[in-house]
DRENBA-466156 format. One record per residue (C-alpha): residue in three letters; x, y, z. Coordinates in steps of 0.02 Angstrom, whole numbers, plus 50000, padded with zeros to 5 digits. Layout:
<pts>
AlaXYZ;...
</pts>
This chain:
<pts>
Met501485228350607;Leu500855209950562;Ala499175201550583;Val498675184750568;His496855181350532;Phe496135164050540;Gly494625165450409;Ala494625173950235;Gly492835171850220;Asn491595186350199;Ile491755193050374;Gly493545190050402;Arg493825200050235;Gly492485215150262;Phe492665217050442;Ile494035211350531;Gly495285213350384;Gln494695229250329;Leu494905237550510;Leu496705229250524;Tyr497185236250367;Gln496545252050403;Ala497405252050556;Gly498935249150469;Tyr499055229750487;Glu500135220650361;Val498505206850342;Val498935186750324;Phe497335177550301;Val497305157750352;Asp495955148250278;Val495895130050191;Asn494845135550035;Thr496315134749912;Ala495545144949787;Leu495405159249897;Val496995159049963;Asp497765157949769;Glu496715172149729;Leu497205183249897;Asn499015177449847;Gln498905181949656;Arg498205199649701;Lys498725204049866;Ala497105217149875;Tyr495325215749872;Arg493715226349871;Val492485231350018;Gln490725236749953;Leu489415244750066;Ala487545241350060;Ala487235258750049;Ala486515270349926;Gly487925270949783;Lys488695254649843;Pro490355265549904;Glu491925254549875;Ser493665254849973;Val495135242949937;Val496075233850070;Glu497985229450012;Asn499515222350078;Val498645207050100;Ser499235187650073;Ala498695170850132;Leu499205154050202;Gln498385137150168;Gly497725132850332;Ala498495113750327;Asp500205120350309;Val500505122050508;Glu502155126150479;Ala502145141150391;Val500585147450494;Ala501735143150653;Gln502995154150595;Ala502005167850539;Ile501095169850727;Ala502935166450805;Asn503045182850700;Ala501525194050717;Asp501045207750822;Leu499025201350846;Val498155187150792;Thr496095186650737;Thr494845173750702;Ala493265175150624;Val492745156550564;Gly491335151350662;Pro491145143850846;His491265125150785;Ile493015129950696;Leu493965135650845;Pro494475118950882;His495115113050708;Ile496295128350698;Ala496965128250892;Ser498315116350870;Ala499215126350735;Ile499065142050844;Ala499785131450998;Ala501205126950859;Gly501465145450838;Ile501255150551010;Ser502745138651051;Lys503685143550928;Arg503595163150989;Leu503895159551148;Ala505605149051117;Thr506085165151021;Ser505215181951078;Glu504875189551239;Arg503365199251145;Pro501665199151209;Leu500275192751083;Asn498395193251103;Val497525182351008;Ile495475189250984;Ala494175176950936;Cys492885187450821;Glu491495175850831;Asn489455175550857;Met489755167151032;Ile489955172451210;Gly491715169751280;Gly492585164951103;Ser494225168151153;Ala494245160351315;Ala493365143851239;Leu494925145051101;Arg496095148751242;Glu495595130751307;His495675122351145;Val497665130151116;Tyr498085123151297;Gly497495107751263;Phe499085106351125;Leu500285116151243;Pro501765107951316;Glu501435107751496;Ala502955121151504;Asp502385131051368;Arg500625133851465;Ala501415143551621;Leu502505156451484;Ala500705158951394;Ala499715162551552;Ala500895176551583;Lys501245183151382;Ile499805177251277;Gly498285185751303;Phe496485179351232;Pro495315194351260;Asn493585190651242;Ala492695201351116;Ala490835204751040;Val490765207250866;Asp489285213950746;Arg489165216650565;Ile487875208750432;Val488645202150282;Pro487105200450164;Leu487075184650041;Gln488575187649907;Gln488385183949722;His489915193749624;Asp490975188449488;Asp492395196449585;Lys492865182049702;Leu493545193549824;Leu492405206449824;Val491325206749979;Met489875218450025;Val489475224650198;Glu488385234550289;Pro488925252050342;Phe488615247850531;Phe489875238950637;Glu490255237050823;Trp491875227750879;Ala492025226251079;Val493505219551169;Asp493735216451349;Gln495405226651396;Ser495495218851568;Gln496015203351489;Val497325210751350;Val499275206251352;Gly500415220751377;Glu499845235451245;Lys498315237451186;Pro498255233950992;Gln497505251150932;Val496215246850777;Ala494995260950729;Gly493385256350773;Leu493825242050905;Thr493045250051067;Tyr494015243151226;Val492805240551386;Asp492995234251558;Asp491485223251575;Leu491165215951393;Ala489495205651461;Pro488465222451439;Tyr488885223251261;Ile488605204151223;Glu487055203951308;Arg486355220551198;Lys486985212851047;Leu486245196551077;Phe484685202251132;Thr484315215151032;Val485235211450838;Asn484825191750856;Thr483165191450958;Gly482635203450817;His483215193650673;Ala482395179450761;Val480735185450786;Ile480655192350616;Ala481255175750536;Tyr480035164850620;Leu478645175850621;Gly478905178050430;Tyr479045158850401;Gln477425157450480;Met476855170250367;Gly477515163150213;Tyr478835177350184;Ala480475175350094;Thr481715187350164;Ile481925196750330;Asp481765213550219;Ala480105207250152;Ala479445200950317;Ile479705215750426;Gln478575226150303;Asn477175216750349;Ala476385229550485;Glu476135216750612;Ile477825206850604;Ala478505225050620;Lys477425226950774;Ala478035210950849;Thr479745215850817;Arg479575232650900;Gly478645223251070;Ala479865211751071;Leu481225224251092;Gly480385233751181;Glu480275219851311;Thr482085215051285;Ser482795234151321;Ala481785236151468;Leu482775220751534;Leu484345227251471;Val483995244351548;Ile483645237651728;Lys484935227251704;His486365234751638;Gly485935254951672;Phe486035256151504;Asp485215275851464;Glu483425273551400;Gln483405286251248;Glu485445281351201;His484705262051209;Gln483185267451103;Arg484435276450972;Tyr485155260250950;Val483685249450926;Glu483125258950796;Lys484775257650724;Ile484555239350724;Leu482535240750645;Glu483255252250498;Arg484635237950461;Phe483265224250465;Thr482385234350341;Asn483865236550229;Pro483455227150048;Met485285227750015;Leu485495216450163;Ser484175204050114;Asp484345188450224;Glu483045172850210;Val482005168350337;Thr482625150950333;Arg484365154350337;Val484085165250487;Gly483025154750566;Arg484125139550550;Ser484475127050687;Pro482985131450826;Ile483505121350946;Arg484965131350987;Lys484105146550965;Leu482755142051086;Ser484085134851206;Ala483865144751374;Gln485535154751373;Asp485165161451207;Arg484085176051117;Leu482095173351130;Val482095160551284;Gly483535170051382;Pro482825185751395;Ala481245180251405;Leu481525168351570;Gln482635185951622;Cys481255196551593;Thr479845187451704;Arg481135187551858;His481185206951833;Gly479225210051815;Ile479235212551642;Thr477805201651547;Pro478735193851393;Asp477135191951274;Tyr478135198551116;Leu479685186151135;Gly478185170951196;Leu477415175151019;Ala478985173450957;Ile479475155551032;Ala477865149650990;Ala478345152750809;Ala480065145550818;Leu479155130650885;Glu478085130450722;Phe479715131650618;Asp479485115450505;Tyr480745119350373;Pro481075102650300;Glu482935104750258;Asp483465108450443;Ala483855094250554;Glu483275102850728;Ala481645109450661;Val481345090750597;Arg481845085450762;Ile480595099650846;Gln479075092950728;Ser479385076050788;Asp479635078050953;Lys477955089750954;Asn477145073550873;Glu477785060650986;Phe477725066851148;Gly476545083351112;Trp476735103051122;Glu477135105651300;Gln478485091651314;Ala479305099051150;Leu479255116951245;His480245110051396;Asn481475099751277;Cys481685113451173;Thr482095128951295;Gly482175122151469;Ile480765131351537;Pro480265123751703;Ala478485115351696;Gly477325125651773;His478475142651757;Ser477655158451706;Leu478425158151538;Glu477475142551490;Glu475985149051527;Val476455165751411;Val477125154151276;Arg475705143651275;Lys474365159051249;Gln475395165551129;Ala475315149651027;Arg473355150851026;Leu473505169250964;Leu474835165750832;Gln473625151650758;Glu472355164950731;Trp473455176550671;Thr474195165850532;Ser472465159550486;Thr471855176150472;His473335181750372;Leu473205165750244;Arg471265168550234;Arg471745186550167;Gly472925181850043;Glu474335194650120;
</pts>
């Protein structure tokens, strides 16, 4: 079996590539990093290390790589593939679409076999978005054939990869926990059998559970940690007040998720505890400025803080701790982040309230506006006390 995977970075090698290899696939990576491509082709293998006691390792073999610019070679690989996956980042999907389209056209001309293309990205509807980009490059005749033969099932993925510093260019460290869920209703033909991949009838609950737990919790720690002078996530979560606020925010999102999606309360609480344990792992240390980057995107009405907070208000849940994190995100003034600089500029020019509306989409007069305003005052008192104590 042959799998073509776009993106030979840490997630590509340490998560998707590893699972595909363990499922018996020969994995061909596609990447624009020439040094990485050459190294993979020379060694045909790499090591994956777990961020756990003893740092246990496994070896991924039977791999090779193609230069992304070599569209003909990439297209031929797709024409022969049994599965295509991506882990390139949402903003890169448009740039790989033409090569995927070329491969699909070549395949449709020579084979009746169905093919599934799964975008394993940190976004909602990643495969559907990739499909739209790909269809923009397909001839009209191929679009009709592709609709029947080529599946783009959406996926939800979750695995933390810490900052990497290795002498070995291909060694990648990942956390033990991972989750990969795929919408089985969108699969064409037989479902690819990959241990660790879970097929579900409705992906939305899994996407929101991850977004409103992992991403929400990460954001709460990052923005509060930044305000209190911590450099890393694992250091910030050791602060009792930050830990309390993180648990509080996840308590609010948990109540929402149980109401909205019918999750079992005890099972979901075990999931929350596992997520909190991941945040405290010193081997997964990440900088609060990196986790907090792009605050305007992360404050949007559909994202990890404002999204669940607005939904909480509709279900009778007061999002105090989410409001605290929103207030902290508005104070994220990291000078090397363009969005952070823009928020501070908007606050100075238009005032705090207008900046809140502009960044979050929270309507003027909405109950969440008052929650955030109240929490902003508490945040100011909290950080002032913290700094006076020299904590």
